[in-house]
Backbone as a printed PyTorch tensor [residue, N CA C, xyz], in Angstrom:
tensor([[[ 93.9850,  91.0960, 111.9170],
         [ 95.0750,  91.2760, 111.6270],
         [ 95.6230,  92.4950, 112.2460]],

        [[ 96.8610,  92.2900, 112.5020],
         [ 97.5430,  93.5500, 113.0490],
         [ 98.1950,  94.6970, 112.2930]],

        [[ 98.3550,  94.3130, 111.0170],
         [ 99.2210,  94.9360, 109.9700],
         [ 98.8930,  94.5050, 108.8000]],

        [[ 98.8890,  95.4280, 107.5590],
         [ 98.8120,  95.1970, 106.1260],
         [ 99.8580,  96.0850, 105.2000]],

        [[ 99.8400,  95.4880, 104.2500],
         [101.0110,  96.4410, 103.3700],
         [100.2680,  96.1360, 101.9160]],

        [[100.6350,  97.4550, 101.3870],
         [ 99.9000,  97.5040,  99.8100],
         [101.1800,  98.1260,  98.9730]],

        [[101.2980,  97.4360,  97.7260],
         [102.4610,  97.9300,  97.0290],
         [102.1660,  98.4040,  95.7510]],

        [[103.0450,  99.2520,  95.2440],
         [102.9580,  99.8710,  93.8820],
         [104.2970,  99.9960,  93.2470]],

        [[104.5000,  99.4910,  91.9870],
         [105.7670,  99.6660,  91.1930],
         [106.4280,  98.4460,  91.0500]],

        [[107.6810,  98.7050,  90.5440],
         [108.5350,  97.3990,  89.8950],
         [109.0740,  96.7920,  90.7690]],

        [[109.3770,  97.3550,  92.2040],
         [109.9690,  96.7640,  93.2660],
         [109.0280,  96.3280,  94.2620]],

        [[108.9210,  95.1300,  94.6430],
         [107.7550,  94.8960,  95.5980],
         [108.4100,  94.6850,  96.9650]],

        [[107.8830,  95.5590,  98.0830],
         [108.2440,  95.5440,  99.0810],
         [107.4820,  94.6320, 100.1430]],

        [[108.1920,  93.6810, 100.7040],
         [107.8670,  92.5080, 101.5660],
         [108.0540,  92.7530, 103.0420]],

        [[107.1070,  92.5040, 103.9000],
         [107.2910,  92.3560, 105.5470],
         [107.3240,  90.8890, 105.6970]],

        [[108.5260,  90.5460, 106.3430],
         [108.6630,  89.3190, 106.7660],
         [107.8670,  89.3770, 108.0560]],

        [[107.2440,  88.1620, 108.1150],
         [106.3140,  87.7480, 109.5470],
         [105.2560,  89.0190, 109.6910]],

        [[104.6300,  89.2410, 108.6460],
         [103.6320,  90.3920, 108.7960],
         [102.5280,  90.0180, 109.7590]],

        [[102.1720,  88.8770, 109.9690],
         [101.1560,  88.4280, 111.0550],
         [101.5320,  88.5920, 112.3440]],

        [[102.9640,  88.8890, 112.7690],
         [103.6310,  89.1880, 113.9270],
         [103.7530,  90.6150, 114.1320]],

        [[103.2780,  91.5680, 113.2470],
         [103.6820,  93.0480, 113.2770],
         [102.7490,  93.6370, 114.4190]],

        [[103.1370,  94.4500, 115.3860],
         [102.1630,  94.9960, 116.1250],
         [102.8280,  96.4010, 116.7550]],

        [[102.2950,  97.2360, 117.4600],
         [102.9880,  98.2230, 117.7820],
         [104.3520,  97.8650, 119.0010]],

        [[105.4470,  98.4130, 118.9300],
         [106.3440,  98.3120, 119.7480],
         [107.2740,  97.2010, 119.2200]],

        [[106.7950,  96.4370, 118.1540],
         [107.6140,  95.3420, 117.5420],
         [108.7190,  95.7430, 116.3290]],

        [[109.4580,  94.9360, 116.0250],
         [110.3400,  95.2060, 114.8860],
         [110.0930,  94.7340, 113.5730]],

        [[109.9630,  95.4870, 112.6020],
         [109.7800,  95.1250, 111.1960],
         [110.8340,  94.7790, 110.5580]],

        [[110.6640,  93.5400, 109.4760],
         [111.7780,  93.4650, 108.8270],
         [111.3870,  93.4420, 107.2860]],

        [[112.1240,  94.2870, 106.5650],
         [111.5370,  94.4130, 105.1300],
         [112.5790,  93.8870, 104.2930]],

        [[112.0830,  93.0910, 103.1830],
         [112.9080,  92.5400, 102.0300],
         [111.9880,  93.1150, 100.8400]],

        [[112.9140,  92.7220,  99.7910],
         [112.5450,  93.3710,  98.5800],
         [112.3730,  92.4740,  97.2810]],

        [[111.6130,  92.3970,  96.4080],
         [111.2840,  91.6510,  95.1830],
         [111.2250,  92.3780,  94.2030]],

        [[112.6260,  92.6570,  93.3290],
         [112.3110,  93.2850,  92.1040],
         [111.7460,  92.6380,  90.7690]],

        [[110.8830,  93.1930,  90.1160],
         [110.2090,  92.3970,  88.9460],
         [111.0320,  92.9450,  87.8500]],

        [[111.9480,  93.9750,  87.6750],
         [112.6830,  94.4600,  86.6070],
         [114.2390,  94.2500,  87.2260]],

        [[115.0520,  93.7290,  86.4440],
         [116.5800,  93.5620,  86.9320],
         [116.9870,  94.9930,  86.6640]],

        [[117.6670,  95.5840,  87.6160],
         [118.1410,  96.8050,  87.7380],
         [119.5790,  96.8970,  88.4080]],

        [[120.3050,  98.1070,  88.2970],
         [121.7350,  97.9620,  88.4990],
         [121.7880,  98.8130,  89.8860]],

        [[122.5160,  98.4560,  90.6980],
         [122.6590,  99.1580,  92.0720],
         [123.3830, 100.3620,  91.7270]],

        [[123.1690, 101.5230,  92.8470],
         [122.6590, 101.3140,  93.9780],
         [121.2680, 101.6820,  94.1980]],

        [[120.5890, 101.3700,  95.3440],
         [119.1730, 101.8640,  95.5560],
         [119.1170, 102.5520,  96.5880]],

        [[118.1580, 103.2920,  96.7840],
         [118.0190, 104.3260,  98.0040],
         [116.3750, 103.5420,  98.5190]],

        [[116.5770, 103.1940,  99.9720],
         [115.3410, 103.1940, 100.5790],
         [114.9440, 103.9670, 101.6160]],

        [[113.9100, 104.3700, 101.8050],
         [113.2910, 105.6040, 102.6330],
         [112.1510, 105.1090, 103.5060]],

        [[111.9180, 105.2170, 104.8270],
         [110.6710, 104.8970, 105.4650],
         [110.4710, 106.3080, 106.0530]],

        [[108.9310, 106.6650, 105.9670],
         [108.5230, 107.6170, 106.7070],
         [107.3280, 107.1470, 107.7770]],

        [[107.6210, 107.7710, 109.1870],
         [106.6110, 107.3600, 110.1490],
         [105.3940, 107.9210, 110.1140]],

        [[104.3190, 107.6020, 110.6970],
         [102.9640, 108.2750, 110.4430],
         [103.0750, 109.8420, 110.6880]],

        [[103.8450, 110.2330, 111.5790],
         [104.1470, 111.7830, 111.6160],
         [104.6570, 112.4770, 110.3740]],

        [[104.9440, 111.6140, 109.4910],
         [105.8800, 112.3680, 108.3560],
         [107.3980, 112.3720, 108.1110]],

        [[107.7580, 112.2700, 109.4860],
         [109.2940, 112.3310, 109.5570],
         [110.1170, 110.6900, 108.9800]],

        [[110.9720, 111.4310, 108.5010],
         [112.0210, 110.4010, 107.7070],
         [112.5610, 109.5010, 108.9790]],

        [[112.1380, 108.0580, 109.1430],
         [112.9900, 107.4100, 110.3890],
         [113.8780, 106.4460, 109.6000]],

        [[114.2720, 106.3840, 108.3900],
         [115.2740, 105.5440, 107.8700],
         [115.6730, 105.8420, 106.4220]],

        [[116.9000, 106.0020, 105.9940],
         [117.1300, 106.5570, 104.8650],
         [118.5370, 106.0460, 104.4840]],

        [[118.6510, 104.9340, 103.6100],
         [119.8190, 104.0850, 103.2930],
         [119.9330, 104.0480, 101.7880]],

        [[121.2500, 103.9770, 101.4190],
         [121.7380, 103.6380,  99.9860],
         [122.1730, 102.1180, 100.3150]],

        [[121.7980, 101.4110,  99.3740],
         [122.2110,  99.7550,  99.6240],
         [122.9040,  99.4380,  97.8730]],

        [[123.9020,  98.6090,  98.2460],
         [124.7010,  97.9530,  97.1720],
         [123.7830,  96.9240,  96.6670]],

        [[123.0250,  96.2530,  97.2450],
         [122.1090,  95.1160,  96.8820],
         [120.9210,  95.1480,  97.8200]],

        [[119.7720,  94.7270,  97.0900],
         [118.5950,  94.6430,  97.8280],
         [118.4950,  93.3910,  98.6220]],

        [[118.0810,  93.4740, 100.0260],
         [117.9310,  92.1380, 100.4900],
         [116.6310,  91.5700,  99.8970]],

        [[116.7970,  90.4150,  99.6130],
         [115.4610,  89.4970,  99.0010],
         [115.0220,  88.4570,  99.9930]],

        [[115.5830,  88.2620, 101.0720],
         [115.4800,  87.1110, 102.0880],
         [115.8710,  85.6530, 101.5910]],

        [[116.7880,  85.6020, 100.3510],
         [117.2810,  84.4390,  99.8520],
         [118.6400,  84.3980, 100.5430]],

        [[119.3600,  83.1610, 100.4610],
         [120.5480,  82.9400, 100.9900],
         [121.4290,  83.8960, 100.2320]],

        [[122.4840,  84.0750, 100.9280],
         [123.6420,  85.0430, 100.5200],
         [123.3220,  86.3300, 100.0570]],

        [[122.2740,  87.0290, 100.6330],
         [121.8760,  88.2000, 100.1460],
         [121.7560,  89.1610, 101.5630]],

        [[121.9100,  90.4850, 101.2020],
         [121.7900,  91.4360, 102.2230],
         [120.8890,  91.1270, 103.4940]],

        [[121.1770,  91.6470, 104.8940],
         [120.2360,  91.5000, 105.7890],
         [118.9820,  92.3220, 105.5850]],

        [[117.9580,  91.8240, 106.1500],
         [116.5290,  92.7720, 105.9150],
         [116.7610,  93.8600, 106.3440]],

        [[115.9490,  95.2050, 105.9550],
         [115.8190,  96.3020, 106.6060],
         [114.9890,  96.3780, 107.9320]],

        [[115.6040,  96.7720, 108.9900],
         [114.9470,  96.6110, 110.1510],
         [114.4090,  97.9260, 110.9720]],

        [[113.2670,  98.3470, 111.5590],
         [113.0140,  99.3300, 112.2600],
         [111.7550,  99.0020, 113.1220]],

        [[111.8450,  99.7250, 114.2520],
         [110.5460,  99.5640, 115.1600],
         [109.2320, 100.3280, 114.7280]],

        [[108.1490,  99.8330, 114.9110],
         [106.8910, 100.6210, 114.6700],
         [105.9200, 100.9080, 115.6230]],

        [[105.1370, 102.0250, 115.4290],
         [104.0800, 102.1210, 116.6050],
         [102.6410, 102.0550, 115.5940]],

        [[101.6460, 102.5790, 116.1620],
         [100.2870, 102.0380, 115.3380],
         [100.3600, 103.3680, 114.4330]],

        [[ 99.7800, 103.2880, 113.2400],
         [ 99.7440, 104.2120, 112.0690],
         [100.2300, 103.8230, 110.6090]],

        [[100.0390, 104.5460, 109.8670],
         [100.7540, 104.4960, 108.6370],
         [102.0210, 104.6610, 108.3140]],

        [[102.8260, 103.8540, 107.6390],
         [104.3100, 103.9390, 107.3480],
         [104.2720, 104.0490, 105.7580]],

        [[104.9970, 105.0790, 105.1160],
         [105.1240, 105.2960, 103.8010],
         [106.8860, 104.7160, 103.4640]],

        [[107.0070, 103.5480, 102.5400],
         [108.1590, 103.0110, 102.3280],
         [108.3720, 103.3410, 100.8100]],

        [[109.6680, 103.5340, 100.4130],
         [109.9890, 103.6510,  99.0430],
         [111.2490, 103.0880,  98.7660]],

        [[111.4330, 102.6030,  97.6550],
         [112.8570, 101.9420,  97.2370],
         [112.8000, 102.6370,  95.7580]],

        [[114.2240, 103.0920,  95.4830],
         [114.1300, 103.5680,  94.0650],
         [115.6860, 103.3270,  93.5570]],

        [[115.8670, 102.8960,  92.3440],
         [117.2550, 102.7170,  91.6330],
         [117.9080, 104.2300,  91.4830]],

        [[119.0100, 104.4900,  91.9770],
         [119.6100, 105.7200,  91.8990],
         [119.8120, 106.1330,  90.4820]],

        [[120.2540, 105.0870,  89.6910],
         [120.9760, 105.2760,  88.4010],
         [119.7850, 104.8690,  87.1920]],

        [[118.5720, 104.7260,  87.4930],
         [117.4410, 104.3870,  86.4270],
         [116.1520, 104.5810,  87.3010]],

        [[115.3650, 104.2360,  86.5170],
         [113.8820, 104.4630,  86.9780],
         [113.1310, 103.4700,  87.6070]],

        [[113.6680, 102.4860,  88.0310],
         [113.1540, 101.3270,  88.6790],
         [112.6340, 101.8410,  90.1110]],

        [[111.4770, 101.6320,  90.8410],
         [111.2150, 101.9940,  91.9780],
         [109.8520, 101.4250,  92.5100]],

        [[109.7520, 101.3830,  93.6650],
         [108.5240, 100.7640,  94.4170],
         [108.1660, 101.4190,  95.4580]],

        [[107.0670, 101.5660,  95.7930],
         [106.3810, 102.1430,  97.0800],
         [105.2920, 101.3000,  97.8160]],

        [[105.2420, 101.4320,  99.2470],
         [104.5870, 100.7250,  99.8260],
         [103.7890, 101.4450, 100.8600]],

        [[102.7330, 101.2970, 101.4480],
         [102.1400, 101.6580, 102.7710],
         [101.8630, 100.4630, 103.7500]],

        [[102.4960, 100.7480, 104.6550],
         [102.4810,  99.7090, 105.9330],
         [101.6010, 100.0610, 106.8220]],

        [[100.3350,  99.5690, 107.1190],
         [ 99.6760, 100.1060, 108.2970],
         [ 99.5020,  99.1720, 109.5570]],

        [[100.0820,  99.8040, 110.5860],
         [ 99.9970,  98.9950, 111.8080],
         [ 99.0150,  99.4000, 112.6800]],

        [[ 98.2270,  98.4420, 113.1830],
         [ 97.1730,  98.6960, 114.2710],
         [ 97.4910,  98.2900, 115.5490]]])
């Protein structure tokens, strides 16, 4: 397996086509909240170097279902990426580690 993802929290972070993730490829993230929350949400991705490579505030979470926002995308290299998503007006959040080999 070229990549793996491990989740924690009330919002699950999913990588579409995880089996196709490899260094130099683009990752597409969608989210599955287990608790109904009120937007907005903040999404942050840290590269293996610790640098924040993506930070966005979203009105709605992309879930991969019809009529939702487009997935969050970014290119990856080998290493461990730290991903977090949190509700700005409440306590709902999720964290994940994406490991690319």
